[in-house]
Backbone as CSV, one residue per row, in Angstrom:
resi,resn,N_x,N_y,N_z,CA_x,CA_y,CA_z,C_x,C_y,C_z
1,MET,-6.226,-6.393,58.024,-7.304,-5.903,58.535,-8.318,-5.836,57.546
2,GLN,-9.851,-6.052,57.329,-10.536,-5.646,56.103,-11.649,-5.401,56.820
3,LEU,-12.303,-4.775,56.400,-14.168,-4.405,56.479,-14.883,-5.510,56.351
4,ALA,-16.272,-5.228,57.304,-16.971,-6.323,56.967,-18.414,-5.416,57.338
5,ARG,-19.808,-5.776,56.863,-21.001,-5.438,57.822,-21.237,-6.763,58.758
6,VAL,-21.699,-6.718,59.996,-22.565,-7.486,60.390,-23.937,-7.603,60.037
7,THR,-23.846,-8.964,60.118,-25.378,-9.274,59.091,-26.243,-10.385,60.203
8,GLY,-25.491,-10.687,60.856,-26.740,-11.108,62.230,-25.597,-12.209,63.228
9,THR,-26.254,-13.185,63.992,-25.617,-13.652,65.449,-25.604,-15.382,64.668
10,VAL,-24.592,-15.734,65.316,-24.195,-17.309,65.405,-24.888,-18.209,66.720
11,VAL,-25.764,-19.195,66.479,-25.509,-19.665,68.062,-25.358,-21.047,67.921
12,ALA,-24.274,-21.605,68.586,-23.905,-23.073,68.564,-23.895,-23.361,69.962
13,THR,-24.607,-25.048,69.843,-24.433,-25.768,71.205,-23.061,-26.508,71.004
14,THR,-22.627,-26.895,70.776,-21.068,-27.307,71.029,-20.013,-26.568,70.384
15,ILE,-19.088,-26.010,71.956,-17.774,-25.208,71.247,-16.813,-25.291,71.784
16,ALA,-15.476,-25.085,71.501,-14.416,-25.451,71.781,-14.086,-24.865,73.104
17,ASP,-13.207,-25.634,74.141,-12.989,-24.676,75.413,-12.698,-23.387,75.320
18,GLY,-11.900,-23.001,74.574,-11.363,-21.703,74.247,-12.319,-20.384,74.235
19,LEU,-13.511,-21.215,73.434,-14.600,-19.728,72.829,-15.764,-20.207,73.661
20,LYS,-15.655,-20.756,74.372,-17.166,-20.774,75.870,-17.037,-19.293,76.275
21,GLY,-18.121,-18.581,75.640,-18.933,-17.372,76.243,-18.122,-16.175,75.208
22,VAL,-17.781,-16.442,73.973,-17.456,-15.572,73.346,-18.659,-15.351,72.075
23,LYS,-18.772,-14.399,71.474,-20.205,-14.115,71.316,-19.290,-14.293,69.483
24,LEU,-20.875,-15.359,68.344,-19.909,-15.406,67.223,-20.974,-14.804,66.513
25,LEU,-20.576,-13.837,65.396,-21.375,-13.009,64.498,-21.424,-13.419,62.828
26,LEU,-21.696,-13.114,62.094,-22.165,-13.532,60.886,-21.890,-12.749,60.299
27,ILE,-20.736,-12.314,59.159,-20.241,-10.566,59.115,-20.078,-10.846,57.286
28,GLN,-20.297,-9.826,56.608,-20.111,-9.875,54.909,-18.879,-8.959,54.881
29,PRO,-18.000,-9.319,54.011,-16.435,-9.066,53.631,-17.389,-7.558,52.612
30,LEU,-15.746,-6.653,52.740,-16.214,-5.817,52.124,-15.512,-5.243,51.411
31,ASN,-15.014,-4.357,50.082,-13.722,-4.064,49.290,-13.959,-2.601,49.655
32,HIS,-12.994,-1.813,49.298,-12.791,-0.355,49.543,-13.921,0.270,49.314
33,ASP,-14.832,0.397,48.259,-15.724,0.649,48.291,-17.200,0.372,48.861
34,LEU,-17.235,-0.556,50.159,-17.954,-0.716,51.049,-19.292,-2.023,50.233
35,ALA,-19.045,-2.696,48.904,-19.962,-3.124,48.269,-19.247,-4.708,48.894
36,ALA,-20.430,-5.245,48.821,-20.242,-6.731,49.185,-19.229,-7.714,48.581
37,VAL,-18.039,-8.665,49.019,-17.222,-8.977,48.344,-16.976,-10.313,48.895
38,GLY,-17.424,-11.474,48.054,-17.806,-12.929,48.749,-18.616,-13.417,49.449
39,GLY,-18.409,-13.931,49.904,-19.417,-15.041,50.721,-19.177,-14.218,52.244
40,THR,-20.518,-15.112,53.252,-20.274,-14.483,54.026,-19.458,-15.610,55.616
41,VAL,-19.061,-14.704,56.255,-18.051,-15.471,57.330,-18.611,-15.539,58.915
42,VAL,-18.123,-16.503,59.864,-18.271,-16.554,61.062,-17.135,-15.833,61.530
43,ALA,-17.203,-15.196,62.636,-16.260,-14.042,62.962,-16.515,-14.449,64.678
44,CYS,-15.484,-14.400,65.295,-15.929,-14.078,66.902,-15.523,-12.043,67.325
45,ASP,-16.085,-12.058,68.037,-16.477,-10.508,68.518,-15.884,-10.556,69.457
46,THR,-14.522,-9.346,69.539,-13.885,-8.964,70.848,-14.537,-7.422,70.902
47,ALA,-15.460,-6.939,69.708,-15.806,-5.655,70.010,-16.918,-5.027,70.660
48,GLN,-17.837,-5.909,70.758,-19.354,-5.959,71.321,-19.921,-5.579,70.200
49,ALA,-19.831,-5.801,68.711,-20.457,-5.178,67.813,-22.016,-6.166,67.619
50,GLY,-22.519,-5.450,66.617,-24.437,-5.542,66.601,-24.450,-5.648,65.593
51,PRO,-25.621,-6.731,64.608,-26.574,-6.411,63.902,-26.546,-4.824,63.020
52,GLY,-25.923,-4.828,61.541,-25.709,-3.646,60.890,-24.371,-2.821,61.112
53,ASP,-23.532,-3.071,61.722,-22.214,-2.429,62.358,-21.241,-2.175,61.157
54,LEU,-20.757,-1.489,61.167,-19.574,-1.501,59.911,-18.223,-1.831,60.983
55,VAL,-17.819,-3.230,60.568,-16.804,-3.497,61.216,-15.237,-3.836,60.671
56,PHE,-14.036,-3.899,61.634,-13.101,-4.467,61.082,-12.574,-5.613,61.749
57,TYR,-12.070,-6.140,60.732,-11.793,-7.824,61.528,-10.365,-8.754,60.901
58,VAL,-9.636,-9.721,61.604,-8.696,-9.694,61.180,-8.712,-11.392,61.090
59,LYS,-8.010,-12.259,60.033,-7.775,-13.423,60.124,-6.875,-14.333,60.177
60,SER,-7.284,-15.630,60.012,-5.880,-16.475,60.307,-5.104,-16.248,61.610
61,ARG,-4.151,-16.273,61.384,-2.963,-16.144,62.879,-3.477,-14.845,64.132
62,GLU,-4.105,-14.273,63.043,-4.077,-13.063,64.250,-5.441,-12.913,64.029
63,ALA,-6.225,-13.894,63.889,-7.361,-13.926,64.662,-7.616,-14.826,65.953
64,ALA,-7.080,-15.674,65.856,-6.448,-16.416,67.075,-5.787,-15.634,68.248
65,LEU,-4.780,-14.669,68.079,-4.367,-13.953,69.051,-4.967,-13.195,69.624
66,ALA,-6.138,-12.403,68.744,-6.932,-11.474,69.483,-8.337,-11.844,70.455
67,LEU,-7.815,-13.261,70.797,-8.691,-14.011,71.707,-8.063,-14.637,72.684
68,ASP,-8.522,-14.765,73.890,-7.600,-14.768,75.027,-8.064,-16.705,75.697
69,PRO,-7.477,-17.373,76.121,-6.241,-17.670,75.494,-5.860,-17.767,73.975
70,HIS,-4.703,-17.321,73.685,-4.273,-17.240,72.087,-4.562,-18.951,71.925
71,PHE,-4.175,-18.549,70.493,-4.193,-19.725,69.615,-5.675,-20.847,69.804
72,VAL,-6.885,-20.643,70.140,-8.070,-21.011,70.068,-8.188,-20.993,68.210
73,PRO,-9.303,-22.297,68.060,-9.669,-22.557,67.003,-10.117,-21.839,66.463
74,VAL,-9.752,-20.384,65.349,-10.266,-19.418,65.016,-9.911,-19.035,63.334
75,ASP,-10.807,-18.810,62.393,-10.465,-18.279,61.448,-10.548,-16.782,61.399
76,ALA,-11.590,-16.061,61.658,-11.324,-14.482,62.248,-12.549,-14.167,63.047
77,THR,-11.747,-13.005,63.612,-12.115,-12.328,64.728,-12.137,-10.906,64.705
78,ILE,-13.317,-9.945,65.051,-13.814,-8.657,64.601,-13.008,-7.976,65.817
79,VAL,-12.629,-6.849,65.530,-11.154,-6.285,66.431,-11.696,-4.784,66.711
80,GLY,-12.835,-4.220,65.920,-13.031,-3.051,66.085,-14.291,-2.374,65.308
81,ILE,-15.103,-1.619,65.847,-16.355,-0.948,65.148,-15.616,0.206,64.742
82,VAL,-16.285,0.295,63.238,-15.953,1.767,62.660,-17.082,2.503,62.755
83,ASP,-16.522,3.845,62.875,-17.022,5.179,63.016,-17.141,5.565,61.944
84,ALA,-16.136,5.946,61.353,-16.480,6.599,59.737,-15.244,6.177,58.545
85,VAL,-15.890,6.702,57.894,-14.662,6.078,56.411,-14.455,7.132,55.924
């Protein structure tokens, strides 16, 4: 799991069948000092996060497994909102 800050929302006019109804958010990955690392990433939201929230997310196979049905075509999924670090 990795930390990120939600920076905005993404609107898609066409989406894969397994992703219908899933909210897409734009996140900025962070390092252990909460400083931005790399570019922004589009992630599916399973935690009802919003802009400004500190979240943790998973990538790759774990990102697909976090959604129902499994194995939807995603690279990143938000799985929780961080209360304190």
